[in-house]
Structure formats: C-alpha cells, structure tokens
N, C-alpha and C positions, 0 to 999 in steps of 0.2 A: 209473901213473899221475906225470906230470911236473908234481910241486907246484912249482918252484919260476915253471914258466910258467904252470899254473895263479892264482901269488898276483900273479904280475906284470901280470896284465889287471884286477883290482879295485884301485883309487883309494884305498878306505879304508883305514889302518891294517890289516894281514891276516899274517898269520901259518899254518902248518897244523899243529896239536897230534895228534900218535900217543898213543896209551893202550895199552902193550902187557897184555894178559891170560895170566894163567899157569894151569897147569892147574889150580893146587887151585882154581882161584873166583874168586883175589884180583888186581886191578892189581898190575903193578909200577911203570916208568919212565913219568913221563910230559915228552914230549918238544917241543922246539918245532924242527918237520925245514924250514919255509922261511920266511920272510919277504920281501914284497912291499918295494920301498924305503924307504916311507914306514914303515914298521914295521922296517925292519932301522935308521931314521934317529931314528924314539924313540930307540931305544936308545942309540947310539953319537955322536947330536948329541942329546944329552937338551938342553943349553939349562937352560931352565925348566922341562922338563917333570919327568918324575918319574924322580930319581936313583934306578940300580939299582946293585946290587952289582958288574954286570961292565960297560963301556961297550963290549964287543967282544962282535957275535953271531956265534955258529957254529952252522952248519948240523946241527941233530939235537943241541942241546945239551938238557942235562936244563934245567927250568926253575927250578930250583934254585939255578942258578949264578945266577940273574938276580933273587930274593926268595926269602925262606925257604920253608921250607914251610910252605901256604895248603889245611886242608883242606877250604875251601870254593871255593879254584880247583880243586882234585883234582875235585871234586863233580863242577862245572856243567863238565868235559872229558869226565868218567863219563856223564854223561847226555848229552853231544850226542853224544860219537865211540862209547860202545858202548851204549847205550839208544836211539841213532839219533834222539831227540831234540831238534829245535831249540831252541836257549836265547836267553832276552834278558833281558839284568838290567842295572840299574844301580845302582852300588853307590859308595865310599866307602872304602876299604881305611886303618884307621890309619896305616900306612909311608908313606903318600902324601896329598901336600896339595892331590890332585886328584881329581874326579869319573869314572867309568868307563864310558864308554856300551858295554855289551860286546851282541857279539849271537854265535853257535856255529851253526855251520852242520852239521849229520854229513854225514860224503865214506864211501865207499864200503870195507868193511875187506878187507884182504889176512892172511888166515890168522889168527894172535892178534896182530896189529895192529890198534889202530882208529883211525880217524882222523876231524877235524874242521876246521871253519875257525874263526881268532880272531879275530876285527872289533871295534875298539873305538875308539872318540871320545873324546878327552881333556877335561874343562873345568877348569879351577880354580871355579868358582862352580857353584853345586847348582843344576841347573834342575825348579824344583818340579813340573812341569805332567808330567815323568817321573817323578816322585818318586810323582806320585798317581796315576799308571797304573795301575791294581790291577781283579784283577777282579771282582767285585762283591760277594761273600763276603765278600775280603778286607775290600775298603774300608766293608765294615758294620760289620766286628771294628773295625776304626783307627776310622771316626765315632764311633763308641758306644763308645770308650776316651775321643776329647777330647772330647765330648757331656757326660761325666760330670767330666770332669777340672775344665772350664769353670765348669762349675756347683756345683762343690763346698763345702758351707757347712762341713762336716768333715772336713777333708784327709786326717783316717790311717782314716777310713770308707771315705774314697772311694777310697780307694787298695788296703784291703782289698777291695774290692767288684773294683777291675783286675785287680788281684792273680789273684783269684778267676778272671775271664773271660777271664784267661791263661791259666793252666791246666786250664779247660775248653776252649777253643781248641787247643790243643797237646794234650790229651787224657792231663796231664800228672798226677802220683801228687801233684806237690808242686811248690810259684812261692813265690820269693821276693825282694823288693827287699834288698837289702845297700847300705847306704851308706858309704862310707872318712873315715879323717879320717887324711892324713897324719902333720899334726902332732901327734897324738895317740896315734897306731901303735894305732889302732884301728876296729872296722868296729861296724854297729849294725844288726837287723833292724828295717825300717819299716813293712814287708807284709809278710805269707807265709799262704798258704792249704793247706791237705793234703786231700784226698780221705779218704772216712770210715776205709778202713781203714787209712790209714796216718795217722792223726792226731797220733801219738806222736812221732812222724819229724820233729821241726820244728828249723830253722836255729838257734834260741835253745838247742836239746839239745845242739846239734852242737858253739858254740861254748862251753856250760858243760865240754863234755866235754874241749874241747883251747880251756886260755885263749888258747894262740899260735897259733890258727889264724889270724889277721889275718899273720902276719908270715911264719908259714908256708908257708903256701896263697894267700893272698887278694895278698901282694903280690906274689906270682908268676904274677897270670892274664894279667897285658896279654901278659908273653912267651910265655902259655901259647896267646893268641892268636893272636899271632904276628906281629901286625900285619894283622892282618886286620880286619873291623868285628864279626865275631862268633865263637864258637865251640858246632860243632855234632857232636857224637857219637854214632854212631846205632846201633853195635856192638860187638862182643868187637874187632874191627881197628884202629877207631879209638880204642876206650878203651886201645889197647896205646900210643899214640899217646899218651894222657893220663899212662900209667906212665911215658911215657922224657922227656915235659917236667915232670910235677909230678907225683915220685912219694907225696910225701906228701897230695895230693886225692886222687890216684889208690884208695891206701889205705883212706881216710875215707870215700869213694864206695862202693867198695866191700864192706868192712866194712858199710853199710848198704842191701846188695843194688840198688846201682844199677848202669843196663844202658844206659843211655843218658844224655846231659845235650846243654842248650841254654843257653850263656852269651853275654848282651849285657850289652856296658858304655854305662851313661848318663852320656854327657859332655853338657857344654854348652859353644856350645866349645871349647874347651882342657880345661877342668879337668871331672877324673875325679869324678863323683859318688858313683859307687857301679854295682852292676852288678844285673840280674834272671835269673834264674836258671829252668829248671825242667827235674826229673829225671822216667827212664822215661816220656818223652812219645811219641805215636804216629810211629814212625820211619817211616810211607808216608806221612805228608804233608810230609815237611819242609822241601820246597822251600817250601810254602804258609805254614807256621808260621814260618821264616826273612823270607821277604816281609811277610807280618802284624807280625812282632817289629822289624824294620827302621825302619818308621816310628811304630810304636807306640812305641818307645823313646826318639822327639824327641820327644814329647807329653810321655810321663811325664818325660824329662828335665829340659822343658820347667817342668812344674808344679815338680818337687822344688826346680830353682833358685830360680824366685821362692821360694817358701814359705822359702827359705836364706836369700835377702836378705831379707822383712821381718823374719824373725829378728834379721840385723845388722844391717838398719837401727833395730830395738826396743834394739837392746844399743847401739846407738851416741846413743840418744837416751834413754835410762831409768841406763845408766852411766857413773859417773867414769873415766876414761882413765887418769887419773893412778895411782887407788887398786884402782879395781874393782869397788869400793860403788856402793849405787845413787846418782845424784844429785838434786841440790833440787831439779830437775822433778819429778823420779818422787816425792820426796818429798810435796810439794805437791797435787799428783795424789791421792797417797795418804790425806790428811790431804782433802783435799775426800771423796772416797768413804769413808769413814768420816764423818764430820761431815752428811753427806745422808743415809746410814742406811743406805748400800749396801754396807757393808765395816762391818759391826756386830761389837766381842768382846767380851766380858764381863773383866774382872778385867784390866785392861789397865795394863800401867806402861811408861812412857818416862825413857831415860834419856840424856842430852847428856854429852858427854867433846868434851873440847877440851886442847892438848898446852901444858902450860908447858916453856916454854924454845926455842921455834919460833925464835922470831925471833933467839936469841944461836945457834943454829948457822946459821941464815943468813949472820947475820952473819961469823961468824967461820971459818967449810970453806966457803961458799957454797950457791948453791941448788941444786944437785944436791942435796947433803947436805942441804939442807931437802925434799926431795922424797923420798928413801931414809926420812926421819924418819916424811913421812906413809904412805909406801906401809907402815912396819911399822907403824905408829898400824889402819892399815884392817885387816891381818892380824892383831892381836890383838884387834882387837874380833872380827873375823870366828870367831876361837879362841873366846872367853869367851860370843860368843851365834851356835851355830851353825845355829839352828833360826830367826832372828829377821831383820828385814830391816834392815840397817843403810845409813845415808844419810849421803854428806857435806853436810853443810847449806853448806857455805861456808868460802871458807879453813882454816882447821886443826881448825875444830868439825863433830860428827857429834853424830847422832842414831841411837836403835834404840827399837821399837816389840817389846817382847813383851809376844806376849797371852798369857792362861792364869797370870798369876804372882799374884805375893803380893810385900808391902812386908817382908818378911826375905828373899826371893828376890831382889830388889830392892836390899837391903844388900851379899849377899853377890857380886851382880853387880861391883857396885862396891867394894866389896874387891878380888876380883881382878881386876879390870881395874885399878885404882892400882900393882897387887903386879904388874905387865907392865913388862917388861924391854926398852925402845923403844932397847936400843941404843946409848946420846946418854947421857952422867955426868950432862949439864945437862938432860933431858928427862925429863917424864915426864905421868901424866893427872890433869887435874883434871876430876872430873863433879859432877853430881846427878840425883837421880832423884823420880820422884814413880809413887804407882797409884791410880790411878777403879777405882772397878767397873763402869761402864761407859763404852765407847766415846763417848758423844754428850759427854764430859766431854774428849775428847781438849787443845785448844786452853786447857781449865784447866792440864789435868797439863806439857803443854811449859816452858810460861808461867813455872810453878814449879819442872819440872827444869830448864831452863834459868838461874832466877833461882840455883838449889843450885848450879849449877855456879862461876856466877862468885863466889859467895861463897867456894867453896871452893878456886876456885884465886887469890883476893885474899891468901886464908891461906898459900896456896904463900908467894907474892912477898914476905908479911911475914917470912914465915921466911928465905926468899932474896931478900934483896933485889939484889941482886951477877947475881940474872938476869933484874930486872922489866924487862917491855918500857919 
C-alpha cells in the first residue's frame, strides 16, 4: 500500500503509524511511517503549536524522536493497529499546552507489521462537549462523583466515599489520594480505601515504612508519567517500564505484590495538588477506567483546590502575618464564643505579655530589628505555651488562653516567659496573669491580667528609667 499517497488524500493532520509485533507476543518499535503535508508542517513549522524534540519529519522514524516514551500513546496505537479497533480519544498531555482530538483507524497488516492512521485536531483550549462525550456508564460514574463532591458537608468523609467508588469502579484492591507539599517536602494521605482482604496494605503504612517516600518516589512521579496525563501499567512488561523509570517505587510496589497501577496527577491550573492512584485493578477495563478517571480527576482536583483555598483564606483572616500567632480578630471571636457559652471551659488562665524595650530597639536599630524582636517574642510564647492559643492583641501585646490550669501553673508560666531570651539586651517580657474557675468570668480575668502586666511593666521601667518609652 502506498501510505504516502493515502495520507496525502486526507486534509486533516494525519500520519500512518506502524506497530511491530515480536515472536514472543510483545510489540516492538512504533514508527511514524508517513505524514501528509498538514501533519509534517505541524512538526516542521510548529510556530505556536506543540513543541517537539525534533522539528524535522523523517518517514519511518520511531515516535520517541519527537516526544518521550508514552505508554498511553503506545496503548492506543496498539489497540488500533494490532487489535483493529477504531479509537477516538480527547486528551491533554502534560507535556503540551494543547488539547488533542485524536482518531485512529486500523489499516491492513503485513506480516508482523501492523498499521493504523493517526489523525489529530489540536486546540489550545478544551472543548467541554468533547470532554463530556462519554458512554452512559462512564457518565453516570462521573456524575455520581460530582454530585457527592458538590453536596459535601463533611469533605473528608465525602472524599473517602469517592475514593471507595473509584476503587470499586476500577476493580482495584486499593485506592488512595495523596496530597503533596513541595515547600515542606512532604506528602499526606487525604483519603484511601482498601478491599477487605488488603485492609492492612494502606498508604499510611507504606509512608511509615519509608520516611523518605516523598523524596525517593513521589518527586519522581512526574518524570515517571513522562509528560502524559496519567500512568497505567497493566502487566509485567509495563511494570518493567516502572522498574527502569522509578526503581525505588517499583521495589516498593513489588514487595507489596502490586501487579498493576493506575496513577493520575491531581492538578488545578498549573498547580500540582497531589495524585490519585489505584493498584491491582481490572486490567481488562483499562480504557474505560482511563476515560472515567480523566474526567473524575477534574472534579476531585477542583474540590481539593477549593478546600485548600478556604483554609488559606481562613489563615489570612485569623493569623497575624508578621508573627504567625492568632490575630486580634480571631481573639475577639474566641472571646465572644466563650462569653456566649459556646466555648465553655473550667479552670481557665489568662496571660497578657508585652515587650519591654521595643521602642528603644526601633529607635536605635530600625523597625526591621523591631519586627525581628516581635517574631522572636512570638516564637518564645509558642514554646512556653505549646498547647495553648496565643494571640497578638495589638502592637507588642499578646494574650494567651490556658484551659485546665491552676494559679501555681500560671505563675510558673510567667517566670519561664520572663526568663526567655529575646535576643536584644534591652528587651524583656512583662507579663500578668489571672485564674478563674469558670470561663464565664473570662472578661474579668482579661481585665485583671492586663492590669497586672502593666504593673509589671511599670516596675521594669522604674528599675530601668533609661529604657522608658
């Protein structure tokens, strides 16, 4: 067959792909046999199109000349060329900032060489109609996930349900959502579900076994996926790919008798939030699982991002940005809850603390030094009161709420605080405290503790008049 003449008769960007089958039943090279003018120009005159590893089209070249090894690409080529199944898929590989509408049509085989056409339509933005063009079963599964996430009153419990649904839909023994934090170089299990026979094979147990799992394994997942939108490993041959790309993870998985893996990154925009993965899944349903997961991860990622945004906004509204302790707004809200009885406590202690000598530091060394002094003061307060809420009431004044305490313990806290080294010879803590049996008297405790702090401060400046503000 004259493949060049054949593709030249097609207007859409099209090439012919060959898949070589070996005697042992495995496939060998996958090659771009011939391309029409539109396809060749997409490589050689890329312009604003996808940037490839080579900008020269050479007939019958292996596809790895143009982009890295991609098992998902190989799988659709094998399905069309060898299994003779027409394939349509709509994908967004991470290596490109483009969406690909792909159509693969089987062609006649010649001996151990199998062929298919590969036509693509490339767009910079997603076509939501194409994304939602799913079978009824897949659409039902995805819609079920979307409804659960949208109506979630308890996000963690809902996510646990979603993970269970994903595991059961995949026919997997285990499924997990793992969030990542590149700043702290850590990962955390957000939700997971195992079947009854493998209840002890949890992701948390794997993290406990290997404290360096994030650095040794998770940080290499993007490279393991290789610029595609997911990683699906169905058999020993494909698991061999994992051994080459990520040997530490391969060893970890094989030690837990894992024979197949589905791994999808969870992204919102360009931000990597984490991963969802399932192991020992129903490999006979790999294509349906891939389609379901491609859309499911959009909703899961969006929900995780929204929850994280709310948490960030909560931090911004409740935490003092300079010192990292709770701010005055949060302090007032806490006091209102205590006074109303919503947050009732017994044996309550209140401590007010202030910094002697801050003005001298600001005047002599500048406000940057003064800010460093405030940060150091906050750090000491958190050390002295590790299980208590510390608030910056304003300026250099802090308030601490201590539940389940007594007068002797409060006195010990104040002595420890006043002995703290603020790092400036002219600076020290002034503090005052008061104890009440019941939190209903919190305003009285605050008033007296504040008065005692100012008495302590006045005593300090009487002894050190040269530092008086």
